[in-house]
Residue, then its C-alpha position, 0 to 999 in steps of 0.5 A: x870633669x868626672x862626677x864625684x861617684x866616678x872618682x877613686x883614690x889608690x895608695x900604693x907601696x911598690x917594692x923591688x928595684x924601684x929606686x934609681x931607675x926613673x920610677x918617679x919621673x916615669x910615674x909623673x909622665x904616666x900620670x900626666x898622660x892619664x890626667x890624674x892627680x896625686x904624688x910619688x916619692x921614694x921611701x927610706x926603705x927602698x920602696x916607692x909610694x904613690x897616691x893616685x886620684x881621679x876618674x876610675x878608668x884613668x886611676x886603674x890605668x896608672x895602677x896597672x902601669x905601677x905593677x910594671x913600672x919603667x923598663x929598667x925597674x923590677x917590681x917585686x910586690x905592690x901593696x895597694x889600698x883603696x881610700x876615699x878620694x879627697x879632691x885635694x890634688x890639682x896635678x901630679x908631683x914628686x913628693x920629697 
């Protein structure tokens, strides 16, 4: 387990063609591979929102992936905010 100082938390809102293209399912798959915690959800405005928490290098890996998304997605913009990690996640899920 990474030391607390090596843990970071990213909060992203991803816009473009990101709903109906397996963005959420692909994000969960990528998060499991990266071994990070958090959640992903579709927003009513058509965006996808993601919170990622874990070891710095692993979070950065998933953040970078979110700028591309799955093959069928067309990411137009990403709003990224860094937050204090809370340690609340035991896994990565789709939130509704």
